[in-house]
N, C-alpha and C positions, 0 to 999 in steps of 0.2 A: 451450263450449272443446273443442276436437280434444284425444283422449285424449294424444296424441303429444305434444301442446305443454306439455300435465300434465306427462309424463314429465322432457322435455327443458328445462323450467323447474328442476326438481331435477336435472338433469345440468350445467345453468348456473349453479344456487347451489352445486356442488361447483366449477366451473371458477372461479366468483368467489375463491372461497376458497385454492382450492389456486392463483389465479395471486398472492395478495396474499403468502401463505407462502412461493412461490418468487420474489418480489423481495423479503421479508426476509432470506431466506436468500442471496441478494446482497447487499443492505447489511449485514449484521452483519459480515464479513470486512474491510469496506469503515473498519468504528470502528478497527479498528487500526493502520489509516496513518501517524496523528500520534505514537504510539507506537514504528512502525519507523523513520518520520523520526529519533526520540528516542534509538534504539539506535544507525541509521548516525552520526547526527551525534556519541554520545560515542565509539564506535568510531573517524570522522573525528581528531578529537580526540588520543586517545591514538595512534594512529599519526602523526599530527604531533607530537606530544611528541617520541616516539620518533624522527624522522628531524634531528630538533633534539639531542637527545643521541649520534646517532648520528655527526653532525658533529662536537659537541664534544671525544669522544673520541678522532677523527680527528687533530681540532688540538691537541689533547693527545699524542698518540704523535708527532706530527710536531714539536712542542714540546721534548719530550723527546729525540726523533731528532738533533736540531738542537742542545741542552745539551751532549750524547754527543760530537756531532761537533767540537763548542768546546773541549771536556776534552782531545781529541786534539792539535789545532791548538795548546792552551795548553803539553802536554806536550813537543809540537816546537820550541817557543818556548824553553822553557825549559833544554831538551840544546841549541839551538844556544847560546842565551846564555851555559850555562856554557862553551862550549868556543868563545866568540867570544873573537881574539886582537886586537881594538880597542877604542877604547873606543866608537868610533861603530858596531861589528857590537852590542855590548852595548848600544846605546842605543836600538839598532833592535829589537831581541829584544824587550828592555824594554816597548818601545810597542807592538810587536804582544802580548805578552801582555796587556799593560792595556789593548786596544784588544778584544780576547778575551772578557778577562774582561768588561766591561761590558755586552758584549753577550751572553753568556751571564746574567750577572746581572737584562738586562731580560726574557729569556725564561724565565726561573723565575720572575719576576716574572708573566709572561702565560699559565705552565704552571698559578701556585697562583690566580690568578682562574678561568680555564676552569675545576678543577676544583672550586672553590666555584660555579662554576655549574651544574657539571655537577651536583653537590647539589642543587640548587634544583628542577632542571630533572628528577632524582628525583626529588623531594619533590612536586611537580606531575604529575609521570604515573602516581605510586601513588593523587594524588588522583583525577585522571582516570579511572584506574582502578574507585575505588571508586563514582566516580559511575556509571560505567559498569555495573556489577555491579549497582548497584542500581535501573535504568533496565532494565537486561533482565531482573530476578526480575519489575518492575511487568509488563512484556510479556510474561512467563513467564504468570503468573496471568491478565490480562487474555486473550493467547490461548486460554489453557483453556474460562477461559468462554465467551468466545464460540463455538468447536470444539463445547463442551456445546450450547452453544443449536443453535447450525446441527445439530447431529447432531437434536437435538429436532425442529427443523423438519422435517427430513428422514422424520422416524421418522413425524411427522405428516401430510406430504403422501402418503407412501406409503399410511397408510390412509386416506386422503380418495381416493385414486387409484383403492385398490380395492371401496371404496363407490362411487364411479362406476362404475366397473365393472361390479358387479354391477344397478347399477338400468339402467346400458344394457343390457342384456342386453334387456329385456320392451321395450324401443323396437322400431320398425318399421327396419330396416336404410335403406332407403332413404330415411328421413326423417330418421334421425341422422347418414345421409353429406348432407346438405343441412344439418342443422346444422353439422356439422366443415365444410365448405366456407367457409360465411357464417363461422364463426367463425377460418378463415385469412385472412379478409379485411378483418373489421373490427375494431378495436381497443377494441371495449366487449362490452357483451350481443348476441347472436347472436338472441335471441327478445326481442320487445319489446311490450309491449300498444300498441292506438290511444285517443288520447283525443278528448276533444270540446276544439275550443277556445272553444266559447265554449255555454253550457246552450243557450240558446235559439235559436243560429242550428244546432244540430245539425249541424257540418261536424267530422271527423274529422282527426288528423291521426298519422301515424308518431311512435313517439315513439325512435325513434331517428336517424330526418335530418330530423321535422319537413313532409317531403310529404304532403300532401292524398290521403286516402284517398276514393275514389269510392264512391258509392253501390254501385253491383254490386259492388266489394270487400266492402263491410260485409254483405252479406245473403252473401256467400261464407262471413265469418266468423261471421256470426250461425248458420250452417246449420252450421258445425263440421264439412264432410264431408271436404275435404281443407286441405293445408297449403297457407298463401298465404305470399306471400315480399312485400316493399316492392316496387315499379317504379324506386326509386330507389336504396334503397342494400343492398338484396338479402333486410334481415332474416327473419326469419320473426315473423309477427304473429297476435295473437290480440286477440279482446275479454274484458277480465276481466269475469269474471262478478257 
């Protein structure tokens, strides 16, 4: 086996582990997505109740204003009734007062119902806020845990990259460039062995793409004097000892 291949296999081992850790670092924060959706749903619930409360308060204010306006109308009708000069005028004023008082009574009942509904809504809001607080606490705990795991992964990745760099120093730069170039193209190992298809036939294949290796290429690999790449997938090839 070519001496550079031995060292490149070591680099490849680091790259495998680094790649797995990088994927784990990406996946970890995704674990928070369901919890974040719950937080957002909780906030939406609180917001929805607040909107209904706001509308209810506006209806109460509107009803109370109408009650006050009817107070004014009743007072005017009473003054007019007291100053009436005929029975007809007196009856008209009295009828207006009764009509206003009836309307006022209905409005007051509506306002009381709205106030009762408002109390119910306030209770729902407080319950929704408590639930949201619990959900947010759970999310914050999990977020802290995930951040700690990600930090640990980043530390491990940094250490592996440092070790990889130290190992790479001893590799011929041209050979390392070939490895890096192949690695940028393939989504798997860049250095692969060649294996026999059948012990009896003596036919060898690249273990990256399963292209057949020629006898001349096998001789080159056996001599291990220079690096050899697969004619199909460009991976670096070697014969296992």
